C-alpha positions in Angstrom: -26.5 -34.1 45.7 -23.4 -35.3 47.5 -24.1 -38.4 49.6 -21.8 -37.1 52.3 -24.3 -34.3 52.9 -27.3 -36.6 53.2 -28.9 -38.5 56.1 -29.9 -42.2 55.8 -32.4 -44.5 57.3 -31.6 -48.1 58.3 -33.9 -49.2 55.4 -31.6 -47.5 52.8 -33.6 -44.4 52.1 -31.6 -41.1 51.9 -32.9 -37.8 53.0 -31.9 -34.2 52.1 -33.4 -31.6 54.4 -34.1 -28.1 53.2 -36.0 -25.1 54.6 -38.4 -23.7 52.0 -40.7 -20.8 52.7 -40.7 -21.5 56.5 -41.3 -25.3 56.0 -38.9 -28.1 56.4 -38.9 -30.3 53.3 -37.3 -33.7 53.2 -36.4 -35.0 49.7 -36.2 -38.8 49.8 -34.7 -41.4 47.6 -33.0 -44.8 47.9 -29.2 -45.2 48.2 -26.8 -46.4 45.6 -26.2 -49.4 47.8 -29.9 -50.3 47.7 -30.0 -49.9 43.9 -27.0 -52.2 43.5 -28.6 -54.8 45.8 -31.9 -54.7 43.8 -30.2 -54.8 40.4 -32.5 -54.7 37.4 -35.5 -52.4 38.3 -38.7 -53.0 36.5 -41.4 -51.1 38.4 -42.0 -48.4 41.0 -45.2 -47.5 42.9 -44.9 -43.9 44.1 -46.6 -42.5 47.1 -49.7 -40.4 46.9 -49.4 -36.6 47.1 -51.2 -35.2 50.1 -50.9 -38.4 52.1 -49.7 -38.1 55.7 -46.9 -40.5 56.6 -45.0 -41.6 59.7 -41.5 -42.8 60.2 -41.1 -46.4 59.0 -44.5 -46.5 57.2 -44.5 -48.0 53.7 -45.0 -45.3 51.1 -44.6 -47.3 47.9 -42.8 -50.2 46.3 -39.9 -50.8 44.0 -39.7 -54.0 42.1 -36.7 -55.6 40.5 -36.2 -58.9 38.7 -35.1 -60.3 42.1 -37.7 -59.0 44.5 -40.4 -56.5 45.5 -39.3 -54.1 48.2 -41.3 -51.6 50.2 -40.2 -48.0 50.3 -40.4 -46.6 53.8 -40.9 -43.0 55.0 -37.7 -41.9 56.9 -39.6 -38.9 58.4 -43.0 -38.0 59.7 -45.0 -35.5 57.6 -47.1 -35.0 54.5 -46.2 -36.0 50.9 -46.0 -32.8 48.9 -44.5 -33.9 45.6 -43.4 -37.1 43.8 -41.0 -37.7 41.0 -43.4 -39.1 38.4 -40.7 -39.1 35.8 -39.2 -42.2 37.5 -42.1 -44.4 36.4 -40.8 -44.4 32.8 -37.1 -43.9 33.6 -36.1 -46.4 36.3 -32.5 -46.3 35.0 -32.3 -42.9 36.7 -31.8 -44.8 40.0 -28.6 -46.3 38.7 -27.3 -43.2 36.8 -28.2 -40.5 39.4 -29.5 -42.0 42.7 -28.8 -38.9 44.7 -30.1 -36.4 42.2 -32.7 -37.3 39.6 -33.5 -40.5 41.5 -35.4 -38.7 44.3 -38.7 -40.3 44.9 -40.8 -37.9 47.1 -40.7 -34.7 49.0 -42.2 -34.7 52.4 -43.2 -31.7 54.5 -41.7 -32.6 57.9 -44.3 -32.2 60.7 -42.3 -33.9 63.5 -38.8 -32.6 63.7 -37.8 -35.3 66.1 -38.3 -37.8 63.3 -35.1 -36.5 61.8 -33.0 -37.4 64.9 -32.5 -41.1 64.3 -31.2 -40.7 60.7 -27.6 -41.7 60.2 -24.8 -39.6 58.7 -22.9 -41.0 55.7 -20.2 -42.6 57.8 -22.6 -44.5 60.0 -24.6 -45.6 56.9 -21.4 -46.8 55.2 -20.7 -49.0 58.3 -24.2 -50.5 58.1 -23.7 -51.3 54.4 -20.4 -52.9 55.0 -21.9 -55.1 57.7 -24.7 -56.1 55.3 -22.2 -57.0 52.6 
């Protein structure tokens, strides 16, 4: 996926929104900026399929040699799929953060939860400010 076509949360999750069979599905991952900040990844805890989530709620964890960071839901909905291949292939975050590095797919149940997400330009400004 092209990062210019994605939306971003302030906590560095990216979102790709798609309409599938009358449902709005948000594919979620973490940005290349977040991956660079974390550096050497060693573990990921994926969310549980079927779990309802709200914006800003922790849905899992990602651990690097530097720190453990929560993964936050950028939308409100239900987890419908997770990328279990990441557990044994954390390098995917570095090599393909906006493709194979997706973490979860969430069926959006509150369309208003999409409104605060930033476009790529606004997200780039945030990243520049964070250094």
